[in-house]
C-alpha positions as CSV (number, residue, x, y, z in Angstrom):
1,M,3.8,-3.8,-5.0
2,K,1.3,-1.9,-7.1
3,L,-2.2,-3.3,-7.9
4,Y,-4.8,-1.9,-10.3
5,H,-8.5,-2.6,-10.2
6,P,-9.8,-4.2,-13.4
7,E,-11.5,-1.0,-14.4
8,H,-8.5,1.1,-13.4
9,T,-10.4,3.2,-11.0
10,I,-8.5,2.1,-7.8
11,Q,-4.8,1.7,-7.3
12,V,-3.2,0.0,-4.2
13,D,0.5,0.5,-3.4
14,F,2.5,-1.4,-0.8
15,Y,6.0,-0.1,0.2
16,P,8.7,-1.3,2.5
17,V,9.2,1.0,5.6
18,K,12.5,2.6,6.6
19,Y,13.2,4.1,10.0
20,W,15.2,7.3,10.4
21,D,18.2,5.4,11.6
22,G,18.3,3.6,8.2
23,T,17.0,0.2,9.2
24,I,14.2,-1.4,7.2
25,S,11.2,-2.7,9.1
26,E,10.6,-6.4,8.9
27,R,7.1,-6.0,10.3
28,L,5.5,-2.8,8.8
29,I,4.4,-2.1,5.3
30,Y,3.2,1.4,4.1
31,K,-0.1,1.1,2.2
32,T,-1.8,3.7,0.0
33,V,-5.1,3.3,-1.7
34,T,-6.0,5.8,-4.4
35,F,-9.7,6.0,-5.4
36,G,-10.7,7.7,-8.7
37,I,-7.3,7.7,-10.2
38,N,-8.7,8.7,-13.6
39,G,-10.8,11.6,-12.2
40,P,-10.0,15.2,-11.4
41,N,-9.9,14.7,-7.6
42,P,-8.4,11.4,-6.6
43,V,-8.8,10.4,-2.9
44,V,-5.8,8.8,-1.2
45,S,-5.9,6.7,2.0
46,K,-2.6,6.0,3.8
47,R,-1.8,3.6,6.6
48,Y,0.7,1.2,8.0
49,I,-0.1,-2.5,8.1
50,N,1.8,-5.7,9.0
51,R,3.1,-8.1,6.4
52,K,0.5,-10.7,7.2
53,E,-2.3,-8.2,6.5
54,M,-0.5,-7.2,3.2
55,N,-0.3,-10.8,2.0
56,R,-3.9,-11.5,2.9
57,E,-5.1,-8.3,1.1
58,I,-3.0,-9.0,-2.0
59,D,-4.4,-12.5,-2.2
60,S,-8.0,-11.2,-1.8
61,R,-7.7,-8.4,-4.3
62,V,-5.8,-10.4,-7.0
63,H,-7.7,-13.7,-6.7
64,G,-11.0,-12.5,-5.4
65,F,-11.5,-9.2,-7.2
66,G,-9.3,-9.6,-10.3
67,Y,-6.8,-6.9,-9.5
68,E,-3.7,-6.8,-11.7
69,V,-0.1,-6.6,-10.3
70,V,1.6,-4.0,-12.4
71,D,4.8,-3.1,-10.4
72,F,6.9,-3.9,-7.4
73,H,8.0,-1.1,-5.1
74,T,11.5,-1.7,-3.7
75,I,12.4,1.8,-2.5
76,P,11.5,2.1,1.2
77,Q,9.3,5.0,2.5
78,F,10.3,6.7,5.7
79,Y,8.2,5.8,8.7
80,N,6.1,8.7,10.0
81,S,4.8,8.1,13.5
82,A,2.0,10.7,12.9
83,L,0.2,8.1,10.7
84,T,0.0,5.5,13.6
85,C,-2.9,5.1,15.9
86,A,-2.6,7.0,19.2
87,C,-4.6,4.3,21.0
């Protein structure tokens, strides 16, 4: 799913996650947040979240902050364990 801030300064993307063995995760979602998408040096934040967090964040951004849903991502992104917490 792709969300845009009302002023088109922030873009939030949510992607399904695919493991290297070809299975699609039922738990993890890959999230990217791009700040300053219209500027010369956009900043991107990337992380994995669970589906419950994704649904809560979408609801908050769309209904609370006026974000617009502009696309739905259906192509899974490969899981990269380097992006997970080492805790």
